[in-house]
Biotite code that builds the C-alpha atoms (Angstrom):
import biotite.structure as struc

atoms = struc.array([
    struc.Atom([0.000, 0.000, 0.000], chain_id="A", res_id=1, res_name="MET", atom_name="CA", element="C"),
    struc.Atom([1.239, 3.472, -0.836], chain_id="A", res_id=2, res_name="ARG", atom_name="CA", element="C"),
    struc.Atom([-0.099, 6.761, 0.423], chain_id="A", res_id=3, res_name="VAL", atom_name="CA", element="C"),
    struc.Atom([1.075, 10.220, -0.557], chain_id="A", res_id=4, res_name="VAL", atom_name="CA", element="C"),
    struc.Atom([0.393, 12.487, 2.424], chain_id="A", res_id=5, res_name="ILE", atom_name="CA", element="C"),
    struc.Atom([0.053, 16.208, 1.845], chain_id="A", res_id=6, res_name="GLN", atom_name="CA", element="C"),
    struc.Atom([-0.398, 18.633, 4.730], chain_id="A", res_id=7, res_name="ARG", atom_name="CA", element="C"),
    struc.Atom([-2.988, 21.110, 3.496], chain_id="A", res_id=8, res_name="VAL", atom_name="CA", element="C"),
    struc.Atom([-4.752, 24.293, 4.472], chain_id="A", res_id=9, res_name="LYS", atom_name="CA", element="C"),
    struc.Atom([-7.647, 23.117, 2.275], chain_id="A", res_id=10, res_name="SER", atom_name="CA", element="C"),
    struc.Atom([-8.400, 20.522, -0.386], chain_id="A", res_id=11, res_name="SER", atom_name="CA", element="C"),
    struc.Atom([-11.304, 19.403, -2.530], chain_id="A", res_id=12, res_name="GLN", atom_name="CA", element="C"),
    struc.Atom([-12.257, 16.819, -5.141], chain_id="A", res_id=13, res_name="VAL", atom_name="CA", element="C"),
    struc.Atom([-14.493, 17.572, -8.115], chain_id="A", res_id=14, res_name="ILE", atom_name="CA", element="C"),
    struc.Atom([-16.213, 14.899, -10.222], chain_id="A", res_id=15, res_name="VAL", atom_name="CA", element="C"),
    struc.Atom([-18.238, 15.932, -13.285], chain_id="A", res_id=16, res_name="ASN", atom_name="CA", element="C"),
    struc.Atom([-18.215, 19.564, -12.172], chain_id="A", res_id=17, res_name="GLY", atom_name="CA", element="C"),
    struc.Atom([-19.513, 18.769, -8.668], chain_id="A", res_id=18, res_name="GLU", atom_name="CA", element="C"),
    struc.Atom([-17.564, 18.993, -5.404], chain_id="A", res_id=19, res_name="VAL", atom_name="CA", element="C"),
    struc.Atom([-17.774, 15.514, -3.845], chain_id="A", res_id=20, res_name="VAL", atom_name="CA", element="C"),
    struc.Atom([-15.304, 16.010, -0.975], chain_id="A", res_id=21, res_name="GLY", atom_name="CA", element="C"),
    struc.Atom([-13.899, 19.105, 0.677], chain_id="A", res_id=22, res_name="LYS", atom_name="CA", element="C"),
    struc.Atom([-11.782, 19.750, 3.788], chain_id="A", res_id=23, res_name="ILE", atom_name="CA", element="C"),
    struc.Atom([-10.073, 22.557, 5.628], chain_id="A", res_id=24, res_name="GLY", atom_name="CA", element="C"),
    struc.Atom([-6.810, 22.157, 7.548], chain_id="A", res_id=25, res_name="ARG", atom_name="CA", element="C"),
    struc.Atom([-5.596, 18.590, 7.627], chain_id="A", res_id=26, res_name="GLY", atom_name="CA", element="C"),
    struc.Atom([-4.235, 15.911, 5.331], chain_id="A", res_id=27, res_name="LEU", atom_name="CA", element="C"),
    struc.Atom([-4.869, 15.092, 1.696], chain_id="A", res_id=28, res_name="ASN", atom_name="CA", element="C"),
    struc.Atom([-4.232, 11.344, 1.243], chain_id="A", res_id=29, res_name="LEU", atom_name="CA", element="C"),
    struc.Atom([-3.672, 9.846, -2.207], chain_id="A", res_id=30, res_name="LEU", atom_name="CA", element="C"),
    struc.Atom([-4.096, 6.092, -1.785], chain_id="A", res_id=31, res_name="VAL", atom_name="CA", element="C"),
    struc.Atom([-2.724, 3.285, -3.951], chain_id="A", res_id=32, res_name="GLY", atom_name="CA", element="C"),
    struc.Atom([-3.638, -0.334, -3.255], chain_id="A", res_id=33, res_name="ILE", atom_name="CA", element="C"),
    struc.Atom([-1.349, -3.190, -4.346], chain_id="A", res_id=34, res_name="ALA", atom_name="CA", element="C"),
    struc.Atom([-2.510, -6.619, -5.411], chain_id="A", res_id=35, res_name="ASP", atom_name="CA", element="C"),
    struc.Atom([-0.891, -8.116, -2.271], chain_id="A", res_id=36, res_name="THR", atom_name="CA", element="C"),
    struc.Atom([-2.382, -5.725, 0.321], chain_id="A", res_id=37, res_name="ASP", atom_name="CA", element="C"),
    struc.Atom([-4.305, -7.038, 3.310], chain_id="A", res_id=38, res_name="THR", atom_name="CA", element="C"),
    struc.Atom([-5.898, -5.647, 6.456], chain_id="A", res_id=39, res_name="ASP", atom_name="CA", element="C"),
    struc.Atom([-2.438, -5.623, 8.064], chain_id="A", res_id=40, res_name="THR", atom_name="CA", element="C"),
    struc.Atom([-1.160, -2.983, 5.647], chain_id="A", res_id=41, res_name="GLU", atom_name="CA", element="C"),
    struc.Atom([-4.377, -0.947, 5.938], chain_id="A", res_id=42, res_name="LEU", atom_name="CA", element="C"),
    struc.Atom([-4.191, -0.905, 9.730], chain_id="A", res_id=43, res_name="GLU", atom_name="CA", element="C"),
    struc.Atom([-0.535, 0.175, 9.806], chain_id="A", res_id=44, res_name="TRP", atom_name="CA", element="C"),
    struc.Atom([-0.965, 2.943, 7.219], chain_id="A", res_id=45, res_name="ILE", atom_name="CA", element="C"),
    struc.Atom([-4.182, 4.258, 8.821], chain_id="A", res_id=46, res_name="ALA", atom_name="CA", element="C"),
    struc.Atom([-2.508, 4.465, 12.224], chain_id="A", res_id=47, res_name="ARG", atom_name="CA", element="C"),
    struc.Atom([0.528, 6.220, 10.722], chain_id="A", res_id=48, res_name="LYS", atom_name="CA", element="C"),
    struc.Atom([-1.633, 8.763, 8.886], chain_id="A", res_id=49, res_name="CYS", atom_name="CA", element="C"),
    struc.Atom([-3.476, 9.605, 12.100], chain_id="A", res_id=50, res_name="LEU", atom_name="CA", element="C"),
    struc.Atom([-0.461, 9.645, 14.430], chain_id="A", res_id=51, res_name="GLU", atom_name="CA", element="C"),
    struc.Atom([2.398, 11.172, 12.411], chain_id="A", res_id=52, res_name="LEU", atom_name="CA", element="C"),
    struc.Atom([3.447, 14.496, 13.914], chain_id="A", res_id=53, res_name="ARG", atom_name="CA", element="C"),
    struc.Atom([3.162, 16.800, 10.916], chain_id="A", res_id=54, res_name="LEU", atom_name="CA", element="C"),
    struc.Atom([1.766, 19.981, 12.459], chain_id="A", res_id=55, res_name="PHE", atom_name="CA", element="C"),
    struc.Atom([3.443, 22.663, 14.590], chain_id="A", res_id=56, res_name="PRO", atom_name="CA", element="C"),
    struc.Atom([2.388, 23.574, 18.129], chain_id="A", res_id=57, res_name="ASP", atom_name="CA", element="C"),
    struc.Atom([-0.090, 26.379, 18.641], chain_id="A", res_id=58, res_name="GLU", atom_name="CA", element="C"),
    struc.Atom([2.832, 28.728, 19.383], chain_id="A", res_id=59, res_name="ASP", atom_name="CA", element="C"),
    struc.Atom([3.722, 28.555, 15.689], chain_id="A", res_id=60, res_name="GLY", atom_name="CA", element="C"),
    struc.Atom([7.150, 27.027, 16.166], chain_id="A", res_id=61, res_name="GLY", atom_name="CA", element="C"),
    struc.Atom([8.956, 25.245, 13.376], chain_id="A", res_id=62, res_name="ASP", atom_name="CA", element="C"),
    struc.Atom([8.987, 21.812, 15.029], chain_id="A", res_id=63, res_name="ARG", atom_name="CA", element="C"),
    struc.Atom([6.283, 19.365, 14.133], chain_id="A", res_id=64, res_name="TRP", atom_name="CA", element="C"),
    struc.Atom([4.732, 18.380, 17.440], chain_id="A", res_id=65, res_name="GLN", atom_name="CA", element="C"),
    struc.Atom([1.106, 17.498, 16.677], chain_id="A", res_id=66, res_name="LYS", atom_name="CA", element="C"),
    struc.Atom([-0.698, 14.846, 14.671], chain_id="A", res_id=67, res_name="SER", atom_name="CA", element="C"),
    struc.Atom([-3.819, 15.440, 12.607], chain_id="A", res_id=68, res_name="VAL", atom_name="CA", element="C"),
    struc.Atom([-5.758, 13.842, 15.471], chain_id="A", res_id=69, res_name="GLN", atom_name="CA", element="C"),
    struc.Atom([-4.262, 16.199, 18.046], chain_id="A", res_id=70, res_name="GLU", atom_name="CA", element="C"),
    struc.Atom([-5.181, 19.314, 16.046], chain_id="A", res_id=71, res_name="ILE", atom_name="CA", element="C"),
    struc.Atom([-8.669, 18.006, 15.193], chain_id="A", res_id=72, res_name="GLY", atom_name="CA", element="C"),
    struc.Atom([-7.794, 18.221, 11.498], chain_id="A", res_id=73, res_name="GLY", atom_name="CA", element="C"),
    struc.Atom([-9.680, 16.814, 8.557], chain_id="A", res_id=74, res_name="GLU", atom_name="CA", element="C"),
    struc.Atom([-8.833, 14.102, 6.014], chain_id="A", res_id=75, res_name="LEU", atom_name="CA", element="C"),
    struc.Atom([-9.524, 13.942, 2.289], chain_id="A", res_id=76, res_name="LEU", atom_name="CA", element="C"),
    struc.Atom([-8.916, 10.417, 0.965], chain_id="A", res_id=77, res_name="VAL", atom_name="CA", element="C"),
    struc.Atom([-8.556, 9.957, -2.799], chain_id="A", res_id=78, res_name="VAL", atom_name="CA", element="C"),
    struc.Atom([-8.049, 6.601, -4.516], chain_id="A", res_id=79, res_name="SER", atom_name="CA", element="C"),
    struc.Atom([-5.130, 6.689, -6.946], chain_id="A", res_id=80, res_name="GLN", atom_name="CA", element="C"),
    struc.Atom([-4.184, 3.403, -8.591], chain_id="A", res_id=81, res_name="PHE", atom_name="CA", element="C"),
    struc.Atom([-1.477, 5.180, -10.599], chain_id="A", res_id=82, res_name="THR", atom_name="CA", element="C"),
    struc.Atom([0.725, 5.181, -7.489], chain_id="A", res_id=83, res_name="LEU", atom_name="CA", element="C"),
    struc.Atom([1.660, 1.650, -8.538], chain_id="A", res_id=84, res_name="TYR", atom_name="CA", element="C"),
    struc.Atom([2.526, 2.644, -12.096], chain_id="A", res_id=85, res_name="GLY", atom_name="CA", element="C"),
    struc.Atom([5.929, 1.227, -13.062], chain_id="A", res_id=86, res_name="ASP", atom_name="CA", element="C"),
    struc.Atom([7.703, 3.440, -15.597], chain_id="A", res_id=87, res_name="CYS", atom_name="CA", element="C"),
    struc.Atom([11.066, 1.664, -15.708], chain_id="A", res_id=88, res_name="ARG", atom_name="CA", element="C"),
    struc.Atom([10.472, -0.054, -19.072], chain_id="A", res_id=89, res_name="LYS", atom_name="CA", element="C"),
    struc.Atom([9.060, 1.314, -22.295], chain_id="A", res_id=90, res_name="GLY", atom_name="CA", element="C"),
    struc.Atom([7.058, 4.497, -22.682], chain_id="A", res_id=91, res_name="ARG", atom_name="CA", element="C"),
    struc.Atom([3.794, 3.404, -21.094], chain_id="A", res_id=92, res_name="ARG", atom_name="CA", element="C"),
    struc.Atom([3.415, 2.703, -17.355], chain_id="A", res_id=93, res_name="PRO", atom_name="CA", element="C"),
    struc.Atom([2.645, -0.828, -16.274], chain_id="A", res_id=94, res_name="SER", atom_name="CA", element="C"),
    struc.Atom([0.050, -1.285, -13.552], chain_id="A", res_id=95, res_name="PHE", atom_name="CA", element="C"),
    struc.Atom([0.706, -4.980, -12.895], chain_id="A", res_id=96, res_name="ASP", atom_name="CA", element="C"),
    struc.Atom([1.170, -4.403, -9.148], chain_id="A", res_id=97, res_name="ARG", atom_name="CA", element="C"),
    struc.Atom([-2.100, -2.468, -8.727], chain_id="A", res_id=98, res_name="SER", atom_name="CA", element="C"),
    struc.Atom([-4.950, -4.391, -7.140], chain_id="A", res_id=99, res_name="ALA", atom_name="CA", element="C"),
    struc.Atom([-7.888, -5.450, -9.276], chain_id="A", res_id=100, res_name="THR", atom_name="CA", element="C"),
    struc.Atom([-10.766, -2.994, -9.337], chain_id="A", res_id=101, res_name="LEU", atom_name="CA", element="C"),
    struc.Atom([-12.952, -5.030, -6.963], chain_id="A", res_id=102, res_name="SER", atom_name="CA", element="C"),
    struc.Atom([-10.159, -5.716, -4.442], chain_id="A", res_id=103, res_name="LEU", atom_name="CA", element="C"),
    struc.Atom([-8.926, -2.129, -4.565], chain_id="A", res_id=104, res_name="ALA", atom_name="CA", element="C"),
    struc.Atom([-12.414, -0.735, -3.938], chain_id="A", res_id=105, res_name="GLU", atom_name="CA", element="C"),
    struc.Atom([-12.995, -3.118, -1.030], chain_id="A", res_id=106, res_name="GLU", atom_name="CA", element="C"),
    struc.Atom([-9.658, -2.280, 0.626], chain_id="A", res_id=107, res_name="LEU", atom_name="CA", element="C"),
    struc.Atom([-10.014, 1.451, -0.077], chain_id="A", res_id=108, res_name="TYR", atom_name="CA", element="C"),
    struc.Atom([-13.416, 1.468, 1.646], chain_id="A", res_id=109, res_name="ASN", atom_name="CA", element="C"),
    struc.Atom([-11.957, -0.458, 4.605], chain_id="A", res_id=110, res_name="CYS", atom_name="CA", element="C"),
    struc.Atom([-9.156, 2.102, 4.838], chain_id="A", res_id=111, res_name="PHE", atom_name="CA", element="C"),
    struc.Atom([-11.645, 4.992, 4.885], chain_id="A", res_id=112, res_name="VAL", atom_name="CA", element="C"),
    struc.Atom([-13.679, 3.194, 7.583], chain_id="A", res_id=113, res_name="THR", atom_name="CA", element="C"),
    struc.Atom([-10.545, 2.763, 9.726], chain_id="A", res_id=114, res_name="LYS", atom_name="CA", element="C"),
    struc.Atom([-9.790, 6.475, 9.429], chain_id="A", res_id=115, res_name="LEU", atom_name="CA", element="C"),
    struc.Atom([-13.372, 7.384, 10.345], chain_id="A", res_id=116, res_name="ARG", atom_name="CA", element="C"),
    struc.Atom([-13.074, 5.516, 13.646], chain_id="A", res_id=117, res_name="THR", atom_name="CA", element="C"),
    struc.Atom([-10.755, 8.365, 14.732], chain_id="A", res_id=118, res_name="SER", atom_name="CA", element="C"),
    struc.Atom([-13.761, 10.687, 14.975], chain_id="A", res_id=119, res_name="GLY", atom_name="CA", element="C"),
    struc.Atom([-12.175, 13.159, 12.544], chain_id="A", res_id=120, res_name="LEU", atom_name="CA", element="C"),
    struc.Atom([-14.055, 14.482, 9.526], chain_id="A", res_id=121, res_name="GLN", atom_name="CA", element="C"),
    struc.Atom([-13.126, 12.198, 6.617], chain_id="A", res_id=122, res_name="VAL", atom_name="CA", element="C"),
    struc.Atom([-14.130, 13.150, 3.089], chain_id="A", res_id=123, res_name="GLU", atom_name="CA", element="C"),
    struc.Atom([-13.461, 11.132, -0.062], chain_id="A", res_id=124, res_name="THR", atom_name="CA", element="C"),
    struc.Atom([-13.330, 11.373, -3.788], chain_id="A", res_id=125, res_name="GLY", atom_name="CA", element="C"),
    struc.Atom([-15.342, 8.951, -5.934], chain_id="A", res_id=126, res_name="LYS", atom_name="CA", element="C"),
    struc.Atom([-13.628, 5.597, -6.364], chain_id="A", res_id=127, res_name="PHE", atom_name="CA", element="C"),
    struc.Atom([-12.757, 4.852, -9.999], chain_id="A", res_id=128, res_name="GLY", atom_name="CA", element="C"),
    struc.Atom([-13.916, 8.231, -11.318], chain_id="A", res_id=129, res_name="ALA", atom_name="CA", element="C"),
    struc.Atom([-11.932, 10.863, -13.182], chain_id="A", res_id=130, res_name="MET", atom_name="CA", element="C"),
    struc.Atom([-11.342, 13.464, -10.481], chain_id="A", res_id=131, res_name="MET", atom_name="CA", element="C"),
    struc.Atom([-9.883, 16.926, -10.234], chain_id="A", res_id=132, res_name="GLN", atom_name="CA", element="C"),
    struc.Atom([-8.099, 17.427, -6.920], chain_id="A", res_id=133, res_name="VAL", atom_name="CA", element="C"),
    struc.Atom([-7.204, 20.931, -5.830], chain_id="A", res_id=134, res_name="THR", atom_name="CA", element="C"),
    struc.Atom([-5.336, 21.800, -2.692], chain_id="A", res_id=135, res_name="LEU", atom_name="CA", element="C"),
    struc.Atom([-3.472, 24.497, -0.864], chain_id="A", res_id=136, res_name="GLU", atom_name="CA", element="C"),
    struc.Atom([-0.363, 22.649, 0.310], chain_id="A", res_id=137, res_name="ASN", atom_name="CA", element="C"),
    struc.Atom([0.827, 23.810, 3.730], chain_id="A", res_id=138, res_name="ASP", atom_name="CA", element="C"),
    struc.Atom([4.600, 23.997, 3.901], chain_id="A", res_id=139, res_name="GLY", atom_name="CA", element="C"),
    struc.Atom([4.742, 22.380, 1.421], chain_id="A", res_id=140, res_name="PRO", atom_name="CA", element="C"),
    struc.Atom([4.782, 19.105, 3.314], chain_id="A", res_id=141, res_name="VAL", atom_name="CA", element="C"),
    struc.Atom([4.487, 15.989, 1.163], chain_id="A", res_id=142, res_name="THR", atom_name="CA", element="C"),
    struc.Atom([5.515, 12.515, 2.319], chain_id="A", res_id=143, res_name="LEU", atom_name="CA", element="C"),
    struc.Atom([5.208, 8.984, 0.973], chain_id="A", res_id=144, res_name="ILE", atom_name="CA", element="C"),
    struc.Atom([4.154, 6.102, 3.228], chain_id="A", res_id=145, res_name="LEU", atom_name="CA", element="C"),
    struc.Atom([4.593, 2.589, 1.980], chain_id="A", res_id=146, res_name="GLU", atom_name="CA", element="C"),
    struc.Atom([3.906, -0.770, 3.566], chain_id="A", res_id=147, res_name="ARG", atom_name="CA", element="C"),
    struc.Atom([4.448, -3.934, 1.563], chain_id="A", res_id=148, res_name="GLU", atom_name="CA", element="C"),
    struc.Atom([2.697, -7.171, 2.444], chain_id="A", res_id=149, res_name="ALA", atom_name="CA", element="C"),
    struc.Atom([4.947, -9.478, 4.439], chain_id="A", res_id=150, res_name="GLU", atom_name="CA", element="C"),
])
């Protein structure tokens, strides 16, 4: 499983001209599901997303002391199978490691459910749709989390 984490001041997803998910301060999560992912990977990544200290204290210092949970932030979760695109050979990415559509949707929904148990506001895009994601990156802070099946 791969997740690109972006600390944002705001973010939204538009599908067919309609806003389907919108957040204020928090994390924008682009989520890629591999064909080998299980609940173990989902649990680890969800916990990391919620607990990573990516936000400064209220005093505005430079050190990252608070997690998205501690600041009461919001989460926007967007499925993105292209995170498993392999561009090492040829001129067209290979998506052999991406989960099948049905498995990816099932695991993506489980991931969103795990995040919602935090009590934070969790918004999503529309799984499998063409989406336009806009955000105001805060920092910018962008990190990649990855957890391979064992």
